[in-house]
Every structure is written in C-alpha cells, then in structure tokens.
C-alpha positions as CSV (number, residue, x, y, z in Angstrom):
1,X,100.9,66.1,56.3
2,X,103.7,66.9,58.7
3,X,103.3,67.3,62.4
4,X,104.0,71.0,62.0
5,X,101.3,71.4,59.4
6,X,98.8,69.5,61.6
7,X,99.7,71.8,64.6
8,X,98.9,74.8,62.4
9,X,95.4,73.7,61.6
10,X,92.4,75.6,63.0
11,X,90.4,74.2,65.9
12,X,88.1,72.1,63.7
13,X,88.7,70.8,60.2
14,X,86.7,69.1,57.5
15,X,86.8,65.4,57.1
16,X,88.9,65.4,53.9
17,X,91.7,67.4,55.7
18,X,91.6,65.0,58.7
19,X,91.7,62.0,56.3
20,X,94.7,63.5,54.5
21,X,96.5,63.8,57.8
22,X,95.8,60.2,58.6
23,X,96.7,59.0,55.1
24,X,93.1,57.9,54.3
25,X,91.5,58.5,51.0
26,X,88.4,60.7,50.6
27,X,86.0,57.9,49.8
28,X,87.2,55.7,52.6
29,X,87.0,58.6,55.1
30,X,83.3,59.3,54.3
31,X,82.6,55.6,54.5
32,X,84.2,55.4,57.9
33,X,82.4,58.5,59.1
34,X,79.0,57.3,58.0
35,X,79.5,53.9,59.8
36,X,81.0,55.5,62.9
37,X,84.4,53.9,62.4
38,X,86.5,57.0,61.7
39,X,89.5,57.0,64.1
40,X,88.5,60.3,65.6
41,X,85.2,61.7,66.8
42,X,83.3,63.2,63.9
43,X,80.5,65.7,64.1
44,X,77.9,66.1,61.3
45,X,77.1,69.7,60.8
46,X,74.5,70.2,58.2
47,X,75.7,68.2,55.2
48,X,79.4,68.2,56.2
49,X,81.5,66.4,58.7
50,X,83.9,68.1,61.1
51,X,86.8,66.8,63.2
52,X,88.3,68.5,66.2
53,X,92.0,69.1,65.5
54,X,92.9,68.3,69.1
55,X,91.3,64.8,68.7
56,X,93.3,64.2,65.5
57,X,96.5,65.3,67.3
58,X,95.8,63.0,70.2
59,X,95.1,60.1,67.9
60,X,98.4,60.7,66.1
61,X,100.3,61.1,69.4
62,X,101.2,64.7,68.6
63,X,99.9,66.2,71.8
64,X,102.2,66.9,74.7
65,X,100.8,66.6,78.1
66,X,102.0,68.9,80.8
67,X,103.2,66.9,83.7
68,X,101.3,67.4,86.9
69,X,103.5,68.9,89.6
70,X,103.9,66.5,92.5
71,X,101.5,67.1,95.3
72,X,102.9,67.7,98.8
73,X,102.7,64.6,100.9
74,X,101.7,64.9,104.5
75,X,104.7,64.2,106.7
76,X,104.5,61.3,109.0
77,X,104.0,62.5,112.6
78,X,107.2,62.5,114.6
79,X,105.4,64.3,117.4
80,X,104.6,62.3,120.5
81,X,101.3,62.8,122.2
82,X,101.8,64.2,125.7
83,X,99.3,63.7,128.3
C-alpha cells in the first residue's frame, strides 16, 4: 500500500488490511496478534481484530506532528529595586 492509500483508510481497519500495509501475510498477522507481538496495538472485537489507523501511520512514520509554537520566555529583570 502507498502512503496515500494508508492515509485514506477509515479510523480503524481490520487486521488483514493493516498487515497488507506492513507487508505481512495474513497467517503471520494473526499469529502476531494472538501472541501480542503485532507491531501496532490490536483490539479484539468479537471474533475479529481491529487496528487504529493512526497507530499504523505512526508506526510507519507517516504522521506529521505539528510543531509546538515557542512559549514566551520571561524576560530577565533589568529593573533595579528602589528602596
């Protein structure tokens, strides 16, 4: 799957779709999910496994983080105490 195809996926996807994006076969994906070793967090819903697309994108390095704007720094006091 291309990065564009992955970015177009819904919020959560089935295990086979996630595996395809990672280049993992179906059988290996289920084995990794059952043993807790799938590269992304996997939720079992009923009899199926689901993967959050944002977790998959993060694992693949496809997410862009918005830089945090710099916080204003307190200015060092140039005032002299009068007294």
